C-alpha positions in Angstrom: 201.0 211.5 2.1 204.7 212.3 2.9 206.6 214.1 0.1 210.2 213.9 1.3 211.2 210.3 2.2 214.4 208.5 2.0 214.7 205.0 0.6 217.7 202.9 1.6 219.8 202.7 -1.7 220.3 199.4 -3.3 224.0 199.8 -2.9 223.6 199.2 0.8 222.0 195.8 0.2 225.2 193.8 0.6 226.0 195.7 3.9 222.5 194.8 5.2 223.3 191.1 4.4 226.5 191.2 6.5 226.9 188.3 8.9 227.9 190.6 11.7 224.3 191.9 11.7 223.4 188.5 13.3 224.6 189.8 16.6 221.8 192.4 16.7 219.1 190.9 14.4 219.3 187.1 14.3 216.5 186.2 11.8 215.9 182.8 13.4 215.5 184.2 16.9 213.2 187.0 15.6 211.1 185.0 13.2 210.9 181.4 14.5 208.0 182.1 16.9 205.9 183.2 13.9 207.0 181.3 10.7 206.2 177.6 10.4 206.4 174.9 7.8 203.8 175.4 5.0 203.1 179.0 5.6 202.9 181.8 3.1 205.0 184.6 4.4 205.6 188.1 3.0 208.7 190.3 3.5 207.8 193.9 2.7 211.0 195.9 1.9 213.0 192.7 1.7 216.1 194.3 0.3 218.5 191.5 -0.7 216.9 189.0 1.6 218.4 189.2 5.1 215.1 188.0 6.6 213.6 186.5 3.4 216.2 183.6 3.1 215.7 182.4 6.7 212.0 182.7 6.3 212.0 180.4 3.3 213.9 177.8 5.3 211.3 178.1 8.1 208.3 177.9 5.7 209.9 174.9 4.0 209.2 173.3 0.7 205.5 173.4 1.2 205.5 177.1 2.1 206.3 180.3 0.1 207.9 183.6 0.8 206.8 186.6 -1.2 209.7 189.1 -1.2 208.5 192.7 -2.0 210.7 195.6 -2.7 210.7 198.9 -4.6 214.1 198.5 -6.1 214.8 196.0 -8.9 218.5 195.9 -7.9 217.6 194.7 -4.4 215.4 192.0 -5.9 218.2 191.0 -8.3 220.6 190.7 -5.3 218.0 188.6 -3.5 217.7 186.3 -6.5 221.5 185.9 -6.5 221.6 185.0 -2.8 218.6 182.8 -3.1 220.2 180.9 -5.9 223.3 180.3 -3.8 221.2 179.1 -0.9 219.0 176.9 -3.2 215.9 178.7 -1.9 213.3 177.8 -4.4 210.2 178.9 -2.6 210.8 182.6 -2.8 208.7 184.7 -5.2 210.1 188.2 -5.8 207.7 191.1 -6.5 208.6 194.6 -7.4 206.2 197.2 -6.0 205.9 200.8 -7.0 206.5 203.9 -4.9 202.8 204.4 -4.6 201.5 200.9 -3.9 202.5 197.3 -3.1 200.3 195.8 -5.9 199.9 192.5 -4.0 196.2 191.9 -4.8 196.9 188.4 -6.2 197.8 187.3 -2.6 194.8 188.8 -0.9 193.5 186.6 1.9 196.5 184.2 1.8 199.4 185.6 3.8 199.9 183.9 7.1 202.8 186.1 8.3 204.1 189.4 7.2 207.3 191.3 8.2 207.6 195.1 7.9 211.1 195.6 9.3 212.8 199.0 9.5 211.1 200.4 6.4 207.7 201.9 7.0 209.3 205.3 7.7 210.6 205.2 4.1 207.1 204.9 2.6 205.4 208.0 1.2 201.9 206.7 1.9 202.1 204.3 4.9 198.3 204.1 5.3 197.9 202.7 1.8 200.7 200.1 2.4 198.9 199.1 5.6 195.5 198.8 3.9 197.0 196.6 1.1 198.8 194.5 3.6 195.7 194.0 5.7 193.8 192.8 2.6 196.6 190.3 1.9 196.5 188.7 5.3 194.7 185.3 5.9 192.2 185.1 8.7 194.9 183.8 11.1 197.6 186.2 9.8 200.2 187.9 12.0 202.3 190.9 11.2 205.6 191.8 12.9 206.3 195.5 12.6 209.6 197.1 13.7 211.2 200.5 13.2 214.7 201.6 14.1 214.9 203.7 17.3 217.6 205.9 15.8 215.3 207.1 13.0 211.8 206.7 14.3 210.7 208.5 17.5 208.3 206.9 20.0 205.6 209.3 18.9 206.0 208.5 15.2 206.0 204.7 16.0 202.8 205.2 18.0 201.2 207.0 15.0 202.2 204.1 12.7 200.7 201.6 15.3 197.5 203.6 15.3 197.3 203.5 11.5 197.6 199.7 11.7 194.9 199.4 14.4 192.6 201.7 12.3 193.1 199.3 9.4 191.9 196.4 11.5 195.2 195.0 12.9 195.0 193.9 16.6 198.1 194.3 18.8 199.0 191.1 20.6 202.6 191.5 21.7 205.6 193.9 21.9 208.6 191.7 21.2 212.0 192.9 22.2 214.2 193.5 19.2 217.6 195.2 19.6 217.7 198.9 18.5 214.0 198.6 17.5 210.5 199.6 18.5 208.4 196.5 17.6 204.9 195.2 17.8 203.2 192.0 16.8 199.6 192.2 15.3 197.0 189.7 14.3 194.0 190.1 12.1 
């Protein structure tokens, strides 16, 4: 378990929602190969919803997006943005520093996103185990970390933790400024 970790402060939430981020991380381009109408998707470390909001459009009225974050202020910001976008299929869920507490969705999640946040988690192995339990039998997980904060060796170690938990690597999508991998159950 890591003792010293940095969590992106909630005050950065509006900056992370900035439209100029679309140049580097266009949610539709990144997520559309994986999120479809009717799916249950989960955004771990959702912040104020940069990926959550587009995911809810892709999942449609028959789908659902579970937005998980540690910080109540991030989730409050997401609810504000979701209200403006009339995104009614988003469920917010506050986790703790020690665990996701997502047991109620075990076996149901069709797609999960862990984007630029695993390096902030004190016990990544626990997060990965909890996430694996939440995945449906056809579930896919897109995992990405920022190149400027996470070395290739550290990224490999995280990939190995995921594989040890039962995730199977199926692709290495190209995402700007990121190291990324797509897994399936």
